[in-house]
C-alpha positions as CSV (number, residue, x, y, z in Angstrom):
1,M,-86.0,-50.9,-152.3
2,K,-88.5,-54.2,-152.9
3,V,-87.4,-55.1,-155.8
4,E,-83.7,-55.3,-154.2
5,I,-84.7,-57.1,-151.3
6,I,-86.6,-59.8,-153.6
7,G,-83.1,-59.8,-156.1
8,I,-80.9,-60.5,-152.9
9,F,-83.8,-63.4,-151.5
10,C,-84.2,-64.9,-154.9
11,L,-79.3,-64.9,-155.5
12,L,-79.4,-66.5,-151.7
13,T,-82.2,-69.1,-152.7
14,I,-80.2,-69.8,-155.5
15,L,-76.4,-70.0,-153.7
16,V,-78.4,-72.7,-150.5
17,V,-79.7,-74.5,-152.9
18,G,-76.5,-74.5,-155.4
19,F,-74.5,-75.5,-152.7
20,V,-76.5,-78.6,-150.9
21,K,-76.8,-80.2,-154.3
22,G,-73.3,-79.9,-154.9
23,Q,-73.3,-81.7,-151.6
24,S,-71.0,-84.6,-151.4
25,C,-72.3,-87.9,-150.3
26,D,-67.9,-89.7,-149.5
27,R,-68.2,-88.0,-145.9
28,R,-68.7,-91.5,-144.6
29,S,-68.0,-93.9,-147.2
30,D,-64.6,-95.5,-148.0
31,G,-65.3,-95.0,-152.2
32,C,-66.0,-98.4,-153.9
33,S,-64.6,-101.4,-152.5
34,D,-63.6,-103.6,-155.7
35,P,-60.0,-105.8,-155.0
36,T,-59.7,-105.7,-159.1
37,N,-59.5,-102.6,-159.2
38,G,-61.7,-102.5,-162.2
39,P,-61.8,-99.9,-165.1
40,F,-64.5,-98.4,-163.6
41,K,-63.7,-98.0,-160.1
42,Q,-63.6,-94.5,-160.0
43,R,-66.6,-94.2,-161.9
44,F,-68.2,-95.5,-159.3
45,K,-67.0,-93.8,-156.9
46,P,-70.6,-91.3,-156.6
47,S,-72.4,-94.5,-156.4
48,C,-70.6,-95.8,-154.3
49,D,-70.8,-93.7,-151.3
50,K,-74.4,-93.4,-151.6
51,H,-74.4,-96.8,-151.6
52,D,-72.3,-96.9,-148.4
53,V,-74.8,-94.3,-146.7
54,C,-77.7,-95.9,-147.7
55,Y,-75.8,-98.8,-145.6
56,S,-75.2,-96.5,-142.7
57,C,-78.5,-94.9,-142.6
58,G,-81.0,-97.0,-144.4
59,Q,-82.5,-98.5,-142.0
60,R,-83.2,-95.0,-139.9
61,Y,-85.3,-94.3,-143.2
62,G,-87.4,-97.2,-143.9
63,V,-84.5,-97.9,-146.4
64,D,-84.3,-102.2,-146.7
65,K,-80.7,-103.4,-147.7
66,A,-82.5,-104.3,-151.1
67,R,-83.6,-100.4,-151.9
68,C,-79.7,-99.6,-151.0
69,D,-79.2,-102.2,-153.2
70,Q,-81.3,-101.3,-156.6
71,T,-80.8,-98.0,-156.2
72,F,-77.2,-98.7,-156.1
73,Y,-77.6,-100.7,-159.4
74,N,-80.0,-97.8,-160.7
75,N,-77.4,-95.4,-159.9
76,M,-74.5,-97.0,-161.9
77,K,-76.9,-97.7,-164.7
78,Q,-77.6,-94.1,-164.9
79,Y,-73.6,-93.0,-165.1
80,C,-73.4,-96.4,-168.2
81,S,-76.2,-94.3,-170.5
82,S,-73.8,-91.1,-170.1
83,V,-70.1,-92.6,-171.6
84,S,-69.5,-93.5,-175.3
85,S,-71.0,-96.7,-176.9
86,S,-68.1,-98.2,-177.1
87,E,-68.0,-98.8,-173.3
88,R,-71.2,-98.7,-172.2
89,Q,-71.3,-102.3,-172.2
90,E,-68.6,-103.3,-170.1
91,C,-70.1,-100.6,-168.2
92,N,-73.0,-102.1,-167.7
93,E,-71.3,-105.6,-167.2
94,Q,-69.4,-104.2,-164.3
95,A,-72.2,-102.0,-162.3
96,Y,-74.1,-105.4,-162.7
97,K,-71.2,-107.0,-161.1
98,Y,-70.8,-105.0,-158.4
99,Y,-75.0,-104.8,-157.7
100,I,-74.5,-109.0,-157.1
101,G,-71.7,-108.2,-155.3
102,V,-72.8,-106.2,-153.0
103,K,-76.7,-108.2,-153.0
104,L,-75.1,-111.6,-152.3
105,F,-72.0,-110.3,-150.1
106,G,-73.3,-107.0,-148.1
107,G,-75.7,-108.2,-145.6
108,I,-73.3,-108.0,-142.8
109,Y,-72.3,-104.0,-143.6
110,Y,-76.0,-102.9,-143.5
111,E,-76.0,-101.2,-140.1
112,E,-79.2,-102.4,-137.6
113,P,-79.3,-99.5,-135.6
114,A,-78.5,-96.7,-138.1
115,E,-75.3,-94.9,-137.2
116,S,-75.5,-92.2,-134.6
117,W,-74.5,-89.7,-137.4
118,C,-77.6,-90.0,-140.0
119,N,-79.2,-87.4,-138.2
120,Q,-77.1,-84.8,-140.0
121,A,-78.9,-82.4,-143.0
122,W,-76.0,-84.2,-145.9
123,V,-77.0,-87.1,-145.1
124,R,-80.9,-87.7,-146.7
125,P,-80.4,-86.7,-149.9
126,C,-77.7,-89.3,-149.9
127,I,-80.1,-92.8,-149.8
């Protein structure tokens, strides 16, 4: 009986952790704002989604705009490290362009105070 209970507990733990890790950050995001519809727009979408959440909720968690932007850049570079070597240079160049764009022109979108929905459980892992 004890073994069965422990087994069920372990299974439930794995399912819950898998569910939380698999949650998306796109609930309050519009993806990547790229009027040129660049070649990495869709591939950078998870990074853009997290960046949007960071801009909306970062202030609540003590994360300033500069840190949101740097994390955004780091996330895109991490993605670029996984692409083929023939695409990697262009991917990194596009990531830098996105980063410079938000660094220079994203200030008006950083929310102070943070949005009311920022206390939801899914938000913190997205920042």
